[in-house]
KEPAFI-429437 format. One line per field, with one value per residue (C-alpha): residue number from 0; x, y, z. Coordinates in Angstrom, 2 decimals, decimal comma. Layout:
% residues N
num	NUM:...
c1	X:...
c2	Y:...
c3	Z:...
END
This chain:
% residues 136
num	0:1:2:3:4:5:6:7:8:9:10:11:12:13:14:15:16:17:18:19:20:21:22:23:24:25:26:27:28:29:30:31:32:33:34:35:36:37:38:39:40:41:42:43:44:45:46:47:48:49:50:51:52:53:54:55:56:57:58:59:60:61:62:63:64:65:66:67:68:69:70:71:72:73:74:75:76:77:78:79:80:81:82:83:84:85:86:87:88:89:90:91:92:93:94:95:96:97:98:99:100:101:102:103:104:105:106:107:108:109:110:111:112:113:114:115:116:117:118:119:120:121:122:123:124:125:126:127:128:129:130:131:132:133:134:135
c1	-26,69:-23,13:-20,53:-16,90:-14,13:-10,72:-7,25:-4,21:-0,68:2,77:5,92:9,17:10,58:12,97:12,38:13,45:11,04:12,48:12,05:15,10:14,10:14,36:17,52:18,60:17,64:14,10:13,66:14,96:12,59:9,56:10,40:12,72:14,30:12,41:14,79:17,76:19,98:20,77:17,05:15,10:12,71:9,23:7,42:4,25:0,96:-1,74:-5,47:-7,18:-10,98:-13,18:-16,92:-19,49:-22,50:-22,40:-22,26:-25,32:-23,39:-20,19:-21,34:-18,25:-17,84:-14,29:-12,31:-9,88:-7,22:-7,39:-7,22:-4,21:-2,48:-3,14:-1,70:1,38:2,01:1,11:2,30:4,46:6,63:7,05:7,60:8,90:12,54:12,91:14,03:10,87:12,75:15,16:13,59:9,92:9,28:6,08:8,19:10,89:9,28:6,80:7,70:6,97:4,87:2,32:-0,37:1,31:2,13:-1,51:-2,71:-0,14:-1,20:-4,86:-4,20:-2,20:-4,91:-7,85:-6,32:-6,51:-9,78:-13,20:-14,46:-17,76:-15,91:-15,26:-11,81:-10,39:-6,75:-5,43:-1,67:-0,09:3,33:3,55:1,01:-0,22:0,18:-1,98:-3,72:-6,71:-7,75:-10,88:-10,50:-12,36
c2	-5,68:-4,77:-7,50:-7,17:-9,14:-9,28:-10,30:-10,76:-9,85:-9,53:-7,48:-6,95:-3,45:-1,35:2,15:4,74:6,97:10,42:14,07:15,74:19,06:17,54:16,74:13,12:13,29:14,47:11,85:9,21:10,25:10,15:7,22:5,14:2,13:3,03:6,01:3,70:5,62:2,26:1,56:-1,51:-3,86:-5,32:-8,23:-6,36:-8,16:-6,43:-7,01:-5,20:-5,20:-4,02:-3,45:-3,05:-4,49:-7,97:-7,76:-9,68:-10,96:-12,22:-12,73:-10,79:-7,59:-7,55:-10,26:-11,45:-12,12:-8,46:-7,37:-9,65:-8,16:-4,59:-5,39:-6,90:-4,11:-1,16:-2,33:-5,45:-4,45:-0,94:-1,79:-5,37:-5,61:-1,84:0,84:2,93:6,14:5,83:3,64:4,65:8,15:8,66:8,67:11,08:13,79:11,68:9,82:6,12:5,40:2,59:5,29:7,01:3,73:2,56:5,87:5,65:2,06:3,10:5,98:3,80:1,12:3,54:5,11:1,82:0,36:1,11:4,31:2,66:0,30:1,19:0,30:-0,45:-1,32:-2,89:-2,99:-5,20:-3,89:-6,72:-9,40:-7,13:-3,67:-2,74:0,22:0,52:3,20:3,54:7,05:8,75
c3	-4,69:-3,69:-3,25:-2,12:-3,82:-2,10:-3,18:-0,94:-1,98:-0,45:-0,89:0,98:1,29:3,33:4,62:7,13:9,00:9,47:8,62:7,13:8,71:12,22:14,18:14,49:18,18:17,46:14,71:17,09:19,87:17,51:15,20:17,42:15,71:12,51:12,23:11,51:9,02:7,36:6,91:8,04:6,29:6,54:4,96:4,02:3,47:1,50:1,12:-1,75:-1,58:-4,45:-3,95:-6,67:-8,43:-9,90:-13,69:-14,95:-17,99:-16,32:-12,72:-11,59:-9,62:-10,97:-12,73:-10,03:-12,69:-13,74:-10,09:-9,56:-12,62:-11,42:-7,97:-9,59:-12,09:-9,87:-6,43:-6,35:-9,33:-7,87:-4,18:-3,86:-2,76:-2,98:-0,59:-0,42:0,47:-2,46:-5,16:-5,12:-6,51:-4,47:-1,28:-2,44:-0,28:1,71:4,90:4,14:7,22:6,93:6,74:3,79:2,06:2,16:0,68:-2,14:-2,88:-2,88:-5,27:-7,67:-7,78:-7,90:-11,01:-12,96:-11,63:-13,11:-11,49:-10,46:-8,07:-4,43:-3,13:0,30:0,91:4,12:4,63:7,29:8,30:10,84:11,72:14,55:13,01:10,05:8,45:6,12:3,67:1,55:0,20:3,05
END
């Protein structure tokens, strides 16, 4: 029997959406106010969901304390109060769109979770705009 365990988290970060190989005008027409050369910030909300079998010994799919610690060490410590374009190595050559951010978060968490667990990450850039990724 598969059960999904979820944990919510939060981080604040700045970014700028742009492609250095495009003119300012083209970036502005595609990314609008997100192309601000001085960057802009979001209060990101994150839901991390892990699906797997219930361990007959512990009764857990995953220990939520361990999941919480992974989210803190892999995501919050790396992204919170950072400029994603400048401070986070994964975005040195990757445009920090919500879609790219959620994939980076997924990859970082998948690397530390037990391989038998399925993972889905949902990232809220605003209360109305959010993206999800489950490795597919």
